[in-house]
Biotite code that builds the C-alpha atoms (Angstrom):
import biotite.structure as struc

atoms = struc.array([
    struc.Atom([0.574, 16.009, 3.213], chain_id="A", res_id=1, res_name="MET", atom_name="CA", element="C"),
    struc.Atom([1.376, 12.732, 2.827], chain_id="A", res_id=2, res_name="PHE", atom_name="CA", element="C"),
    struc.Atom([3.184, 12.012, 6.192], chain_id="A", res_id=3, res_name="HIS", atom_name="CA", element="C"),
    struc.Atom([-0.428, 13.312, 7.654], chain_id="A", res_id=4, res_name="HIS", atom_name="CA", element="C"),
    struc.Atom([-2.643, 10.750, 5.062], chain_id="A", res_id=5, res_name="ALA", atom_name="CA", element="C"),
    struc.Atom([-0.306, 8.123, 5.368], chain_id="A", res_id=6, res_name="TYR", atom_name="CA", element="C"),
    struc.Atom([0.431, 8.373, 9.414], chain_id="A", res_id=7, res_name="ASN", atom_name="CA", element="C"),
    struc.Atom([-3.137, 8.132, 9.280], chain_id="A", res_id=8, res_name="SER", atom_name="CA", element="C"),
    struc.Atom([-3.997, 4.958, 7.770], chain_id="A", res_id=9, res_name="TYR", atom_name="CA", element="C"),
    struc.Atom([-1.607, 3.509, 9.707], chain_id="A", res_id=10, res_name="LEU", atom_name="CA", element="C"),
    struc.Atom([-3.293, 4.150, 12.741], chain_id="A", res_id=11, res_name="GLU", atom_name="CA", element="C"),
    struc.Atom([-6.948, 4.151, 11.829], chain_id="A", res_id=12, res_name="TYR", atom_name="CA", element="C"),
    struc.Atom([-6.846, 2.140, 8.675], chain_id="A", res_id=13, res_name="ALA", atom_name="CA", element="C"),
    struc.Atom([-4.543, -0.469, 8.299], chain_id="A", res_id=14, res_name="TYR", atom_name="CA", element="C"),
    struc.Atom([-4.080, -3.845, 7.055], chain_id="A", res_id=15, res_name="PRO", atom_name="CA", element="C"),
    struc.Atom([-7.393, -2.613, 5.016], chain_id="A", res_id=16, res_name="TYR", atom_name="CA", element="C"),
    struc.Atom([-6.721, -1.816, 1.977], chain_id="A", res_id=17, res_name="ASP", atom_name="CA", element="C"),
    struc.Atom([-8.141, 2.417, 2.179], chain_id="A", res_id=18, res_name="GLU", atom_name="CA", element="C"),
    struc.Atom([-8.574, 5.026, 4.974], chain_id="A", res_id=19, res_name="LEU", atom_name="CA", element="C"),
    struc.Atom([-12.300, 6.556, 5.083], chain_id="A", res_id=20, res_name="ARG", atom_name="CA", element="C"),
    struc.Atom([-12.084, 9.905, 6.087], chain_id="A", res_id=21, res_name="PRO", atom_name="CA", element="C"),
    struc.Atom([-14.887, 11.019, 7.465], chain_id="A", res_id=22, res_name="LEU", atom_name="CA", element="C"),
    struc.Atom([-16.162, 7.832, 9.391], chain_id="A", res_id=23, res_name="SER", atom_name="CA", element="C"),
    struc.Atom([-11.697, 7.371, 10.598], chain_id="A", res_id=24, res_name="CYS", atom_name="CA", element="C"),
    struc.Atom([-11.901, 3.103, 10.078], chain_id="A", res_id=25, res_name="ASP", atom_name="CA", element="C"),
    struc.Atom([-10.939, 1.143, 7.582], chain_id="A", res_id=26, res_name="GLY", atom_name="CA", element="C"),
    struc.Atom([-12.167, -0.230, 4.027], chain_id="A", res_id=27, res_name="VAL", atom_name="CA", element="C"),
    struc.Atom([-11.315, -3.346, 1.794], chain_id="A", res_id=28, res_name="ASP", atom_name="CA", element="C"),
    struc.Atom([-12.181, -2.966, -1.457], chain_id="A", res_id=29, res_name="THR", atom_name="CA", element="C"),
    struc.Atom([-9.685, -4.499, -3.804], chain_id="A", res_id=30, res_name="TRP", atom_name="CA", element="C"),
    struc.Atom([-9.009, -7.775, -2.302], chain_id="A", res_id=31, res_name="GLY", atom_name="CA", element="C"),
    struc.Atom([-7.133, -6.851, 1.204], chain_id="A", res_id=32, res_name="SER", atom_name="CA", element="C"),
    struc.Atom([-4.286, -6.334, 0.031], chain_id="A", res_id=33, res_name="TYR", atom_name="CA", element="C"),
    struc.Atom([-3.625, -3.510, 2.160], chain_id="A", res_id=34, res_name="SER", atom_name="CA", element="C"),
    struc.Atom([-3.474, -1.601, -1.064], chain_id="A", res_id=35, res_name="LEU", atom_name="CA", element="C"),
    struc.Atom([-2.506, 1.964, 0.461], chain_id="A", res_id=36, res_name="THR", atom_name="CA", element="C"),
    struc.Atom([0.124, 0.512, 1.854], chain_id="A", res_id=37, res_name="LEU", atom_name="CA", element="C"),
    struc.Atom([1.201, -1.538, -0.946], chain_id="A", res_id=38, res_name="ILE", atom_name="CA", element="C"),
    struc.Atom([0.772, 1.875, -3.342], chain_id="A", res_id=39, res_name="ASP", atom_name="CA", element="C"),
    struc.Atom([2.737, 4.494, -1.324], chain_id="A", res_id=40, res_name="ALA", atom_name="CA", element="C"),
    struc.Atom([5.533, 2.531, -1.640], chain_id="A", res_id=41, res_name="LEU", atom_name="CA", element="C"),
    struc.Atom([7.531, 4.624, -3.936], chain_id="A", res_id=42, res_name="ASP", atom_name="CA", element="C"),
    struc.Atom([6.750, 7.568, -2.415], chain_id="A", res_id=43, res_name="THR", atom_name="CA", element="C"),
    struc.Atom([8.883, 6.430, 0.729], chain_id="A", res_id=44, res_name="LEU", atom_name="CA", element="C"),
    struc.Atom([11.627, 5.958, -1.834], chain_id="A", res_id=45, res_name="ALA", atom_name="CA", element="C"),
    struc.Atom([10.923, 9.332, -3.546], chain_id="A", res_id=46, res_name="VAL", atom_name="CA", element="C"),
    struc.Atom([10.620, 11.330, -0.515], chain_id="A", res_id=47, res_name="MET", atom_name="CA", element="C"),
    struc.Atom([14.125, 9.885, 1.323], chain_id="A", res_id=48, res_name="GLY", atom_name="CA", element="C"),
    struc.Atom([12.057, 7.926, 3.813], chain_id="A", res_id=49, res_name="ASN", atom_name="CA", element="C"),
    struc.Atom([13.775, 3.694, 3.052], chain_id="A", res_id=50, res_name="TYR", atom_name="CA", element="C"),
    struc.Atom([13.646, 2.939, 6.854], chain_id="A", res_id=51, res_name="THR", atom_name="CA", element="C"),
    struc.Atom([10.282, 2.915, 6.379], chain_id="A", res_id=52, res_name="GLU", atom_name="CA", element="C"),
    struc.Atom([10.168, 2.100, 3.123], chain_id="A", res_id=53, res_name="PHE", atom_name="CA", element="C"),
    struc.Atom([11.908, -1.129, 4.492], chain_id="A", res_id=54, res_name="GLN", atom_name="CA", element="C"),
    struc.Atom([9.580, -1.571, 7.274], chain_id="A", res_id=55, res_name="ARG", atom_name="CA", element="C"),
    struc.Atom([6.478, -1.599, 4.266], chain_id="A", res_id=56, res_name="VAL", atom_name="CA", element="C"),
    struc.Atom([8.478, -4.111, 1.958], chain_id="A", res_id=57, res_name="VAL", atom_name="CA", element="C"),
    struc.Atom([8.681, -6.317, 4.773], chain_id="A", res_id=58, res_name="GLU", atom_name="CA", element="C"),
    struc.Atom([5.230, -6.067, 6.056], chain_id="A", res_id=59, res_name="ILE", atom_name="CA", element="C"),
    struc.Atom([4.038, -6.540, 2.657], chain_id="A", res_id=60, res_name="VAL", atom_name="CA", element="C"),
    struc.Atom([6.750, -9.660, 1.646], chain_id="A", res_id=61, res_name="THR", atom_name="CA", element="C"),
    struc.Atom([5.221, -11.253, 4.637], chain_id="A", res_id=62, res_name="SER", atom_name="CA", element="C"),
    struc.Atom([1.409, -10.971, 4.878], chain_id="A", res_id=63, res_name="ARG", atom_name="CA", element="C"),
    struc.Atom([0.557, -10.276, 0.918], chain_id="A", res_id=64, res_name="ALA", atom_name="CA", element="C"),
    struc.Atom([-1.357, -13.388, -0.512], chain_id="A", res_id=65, res_name="ASN", atom_name="CA", element="C"),
    struc.Atom([-2.070, -12.412, -4.478], chain_id="A", res_id=66, res_name="PHE", atom_name="CA", element="C"),
    struc.Atom([-3.166, -16.189, -4.450], chain_id="A", res_id=67, res_name="ASP", atom_name="CA", element="C"),
    struc.Atom([-6.486, -15.296, -4.265], chain_id="A", res_id=68, res_name="ALA", atom_name="CA", element="C"),
    struc.Atom([-9.468, -16.279, -6.388], chain_id="A", res_id=69, res_name="ASN", atom_name="CA", element="C"),
    struc.Atom([-11.868, -12.903, -6.195], chain_id="A", res_id=70, res_name="ILE", atom_name="CA", element="C"),
    struc.Atom([-13.196, -10.368, -7.878], chain_id="A", res_id=71, res_name="ASN", atom_name="CA", element="C"),
    struc.Atom([-11.054, -7.293, -8.686], chain_id="A", res_id=72, res_name="VAL", atom_name="CA", element="C"),
    struc.Atom([-11.024, -4.058, -10.594], chain_id="A", res_id=73, res_name="SER", atom_name="CA", element="C"),
    struc.Atom([-8.479, -4.634, -13.586], chain_id="A", res_id=74, res_name="VAL", atom_name="CA", element="C"),
    struc.Atom([-7.629, -0.959, -13.681], chain_id="A", res_id=75, res_name="PHE", atom_name="CA", element="C"),
    struc.Atom([-6.887, -0.262, -9.720], chain_id="A", res_id=76, res_name="GLU", atom_name="CA", element="C"),
    struc.Atom([-5.100, -3.747, -9.799], chain_id="A", res_id=77, res_name="THR", atom_name="CA", element="C"),
    struc.Atom([-3.078, -2.286, -12.598], chain_id="A", res_id=78, res_name="ASN", atom_name="CA", element="C"),
    struc.Atom([-2.225, 1.088, -11.419], chain_id="A", res_id=79, res_name="ILE", atom_name="CA", element="C"),
    struc.Atom([-1.543, 0.561, -7.571], chain_id="A", res_id=80, res_name="ARG", atom_name="CA", element="C"),
    struc.Atom([-0.537, -2.962, -6.654], chain_id="A", res_id=81, res_name="ILE", atom_name="CA", element="C"),
    struc.Atom([1.321, -3.485, -9.194], chain_id="A", res_id=82, res_name="ILE", atom_name="CA", element="C"),
    struc.Atom([2.666, -0.127, -10.389], chain_id="A", res_id=83, res_name="GLY", atom_name="CA", element="C"),
    struc.Atom([3.349, 0.776, -6.744], chain_id="A", res_id=84, res_name="GLY", atom_name="CA", element="C"),
    struc.Atom([5.176, -2.965, -6.540], chain_id="A", res_id=85, res_name="LEU", atom_name="CA", element="C"),
    struc.Atom([7.328, -2.456, -10.292], chain_id="A", res_id=86, res_name="LEU", atom_name="CA", element="C"),
    struc.Atom([8.115, 0.953, -8.818], chain_id="A", res_id=87, res_name="SER", atom_name="CA", element="C"),
    struc.Atom([9.517, 0.601, -5.912], chain_id="A", res_id=88, res_name="ALA", atom_name="CA", element="C"),
    struc.Atom([11.208, -2.279, -6.798], chain_id="A", res_id=89, res_name="HIS", atom_name="CA", element="C"),
    struc.Atom([12.354, 0.024, -9.575], chain_id="A", res_id=90, res_name="LEU", atom_name="CA", element="C"),
    struc.Atom([13.007, 2.853, -6.952], chain_id="A", res_id=91, res_name="LEU", atom_name="CA", element="C"),
    struc.Atom([14.973, 0.138, -4.796], chain_id="A", res_id=92, res_name="SER", atom_name="CA", element="C"),
    struc.Atom([17.469, -0.398, -6.992], chain_id="A", res_id=93, res_name="HIS", atom_name="CA", element="C"),
    struc.Atom([18.049, -4.158, -6.274], chain_id="A", res_id=94, res_name="ARG", atom_name="CA", element="C"),
])
């Protein structure tokens, strides 16, 4: 199920935050950070897909700009962006 959802996000919604499954397009809902990509980092590591994990790390580190003056959901930012980046960092063993 993860691969189906992840590949669909990459095909239809990247670089937007989320995939809208009924219309098969992407939408920026939480700040245009490619949120689903960041959120998937820890799952890629846990599932042992280190090649894709490293590819996504390269994308996130080169593309993400968190210095933006926008309104965000504190809850979503904490659990999906900060949580995703922290868990990916811990699972990368770096």
